[in-house]
C-alpha angles and dihedrals in degrees: 000000000000092000092046090052092049092050091046092050093051094044092048089048093051094043095051094040091056097040094039092052089046089056089056103034101027097217093151108065113217117221114251113273121225115239106284144124088273091057091048091050094048091046091051093047091050095044092051092045091235089126090054091051090050089049091053090052089049092052092046091051091045091055091048090050093048095049091042097232131126092004094165089054091050091048090050093050094043096048096078091043090056092047090054092047091052094045091048092052096041093055104027111022112015093162091066099045097106099090088052091049091050092048090049092050090050089048091054092049090053092042090054090053090050096039094121089066089058099043093108096059092057094057111116094212129032121240111277115257092226 
């Protein structure tokens, strides 16, 4: 499991470094989209700079993964990004969901390795104040 977690951490780091930087620097040119709800959504996310903010989070998490520091923090920040990627692709572009599925699988492998850091959030009842 240690090797699988290391491979997952490096692959996640590389994936989100490349795609996060692309979201900021736009070095991969996307093909033009036909008019659709997907195009409207992408246009709104870009115009409001939400996609840039998400890209900054991706790059930050990627750097943390690649240097091997603060992995639970990076997993926590990247979780909502992955949820949004999956939701976007499930409803708007199901044919291109596979990179998101792979990233999510890698995230769960790494999460499982770091599960002790998250033990407190899975407690049904909080510690008593007394």
